[in-house]
C-alpha positions as CSV (number, residue, x, y, z in Angstrom):
1,M,-264.8,-222.5,95.9
2,P,-267.6,-220.3,94.5
3,F,-268.3,-220.3,90.8
4,M,-267.4,-216.9,89.1
5,R,-269.3,-215.7,86.1
6,S,-267.1,-214.5,83.3
7,S,-268.5,-211.0,83.5
8,D,-267.4,-210.8,87.2
9,S,-263.7,-211.3,86.5
10,P,-261.4,-208.3,87.1
11,D,-259.9,-208.5,83.6
12,M,-263.4,-208.4,82.0
13,K,-264.4,-205.3,84.1
14,K,-261.1,-203.6,83.1
15,L,-261.7,-204.3,79.4
16,L,-265.3,-203.1,79.6
17,L,-264.1,-199.8,81.3
18,I,-261.5,-199.3,78.6
19,W,-264.1,-199.8,75.9
20,V,-266.5,-197.3,77.5
21,I,-263.7,-194.7,77.9
22,A,-262.6,-195.2,74.3
23,G,-266.3,-194.9,73.0
24,A,-266.8,-191.7,75.0
25,A,-263.6,-190.2,73.6
26,L,-264.6,-191.1,70.0
27,A,-268.1,-189.7,70.5
28,G,-266.6,-186.4,71.9
29,M,-264.2,-186.1,68.9
30,A,-267.0,-186.7,66.5
31,G,-269.1,-184.0,68.1
32,C,-266.3,-181.4,67.5
33,A,-265.8,-182.4,63.8
34,Q,-266.3,-179.6,61.3
35,I,-268.7,-180.3,58.5
36,K,-267.0,-179.2,55.3
37,K,-269.3,-177.2,53.0
38,P,-268.4,-176.8,49.4
39,P,-267.1,-173.2,48.9
40,A,-269.4,-170.7,47.2
41,Q,-268.5,-169.8,43.7
42,A,-267.2,-166.3,44.1
43,R,-266.1,-164.1,41.2
44,A,-263.1,-161.9,41.6
45,A,-263.7,-158.2,41.1
46,A,-261.2,-155.6,40.0
47,V,-259.5,-153.8,42.9
48,G,-260.9,-150.3,43.3
49,A,-264.2,-151.2,41.5
50,H,-267.3,-149.7,43.1
51,F,-269.7,-152.2,44.7
52,D,-273.4,-151.3,45.5
53,Q,-275.9,-154.2,46.0
54,V,-278.7,-155.4,48.3
55,G,-278.7,-159.0,49.3
56,S,-278.5,-161.6,52.1
57,I,-275.5,-162.2,54.3
58,A,-274.2,-165.4,55.9
59,L,-271.3,-166.2,58.1
60,Y,-268.5,-167.7,56.1
61,P,-268.1,-171.4,56.8
62,G,-264.3,-171.2,57.1
63,E,-261.8,-172.0,59.8
64,P,-263.2,-171.4,63.4
65,C,-259.9,-170.2,64.8
66,T,-259.4,-167.2,62.5
67,P,-259.1,-163.8,64.3
68,Q,-261.5,-162.0,61.8
69,I,-265.0,-163.1,61.1
70,M,-265.7,-163.4,57.3
71,F,-269.1,-163.2,55.6
72,D,-270.6,-164.4,52.4
73,F,-272.7,-161.7,50.7
74,H,-275.2,-163.1,48.2
75,G,-276.3,-160.3,45.9
76,V,-278.0,-160.5,42.5
77,G,-276.1,-163.0,40.5
78,S,-273.0,-162.9,42.6
79,T,-271.4,-164.0,45.9
80,V,-268.8,-161.8,47.5
81,W,-266.6,-162.6,50.5
82,L,-266.4,-159.8,53.0
83,G,-264.3,-158.8,56.0
84,A,-265.4,-155.9,58.1
85,S,-264.4,-153.7,61.0
86,K,-265.4,-154.6,64.6
87,Y,-268.5,-152.3,64.5
88,E,-269.6,-153.5,61.1
89,T,-269.0,-157.1,62.1
90,K,-271.6,-156.8,64.9
91,I,-274.2,-155.4,62.4
92,L,-273.5,-158.1,59.8
93,T,-273.5,-160.9,62.4
94,E,-276.9,-159.8,63.7
95,A,-278.2,-159.6,60.1
96,A,-276.9,-163.1,59.3
97,R,-278.4,-164.6,62.4
98,N,-281.8,-163.0,61.8
99,N,-281.8,-163.7,58.0
100,R,-282.2,-160.0,57.1
101,R,-281.2,-158.3,53.8
102,V,-278.4,-155.8,53.9
103,H,-277.2,-153.0,51.6
104,I,-273.5,-153.1,51.0
105,S,-271.6,-150.3,49.1
106,G,-268.0,-149.3,48.8
107,K,-264.8,-150.0,46.8
108,M,-263.2,-153.3,46.4
109,A,-259.9,-153.6,48.3
110,A,-257.0,-156.0,47.6
């Protein structure tokens, strides 16, 4: 009867395969995890108030499954959360990716 090493046994190979699969699954889940950033300190503005500032824009670090893209506008001394139309979203997304300054003006909506 030939001598079997413990690493050659079928049970040991099955256990090793289970550990490799479990490790790969955990690594895959960790790669998809969202890093939670602290929310920016935004100040509420009165509805209907006029807004006119130049500043930088960034994609809002919110939920990835929302249907509308939101933006953080960083102006002089304030941060405003913005939602935009499809056309404006393309412009703001490009500005955020290229770290460009933008001029935002309009009235605050509810």
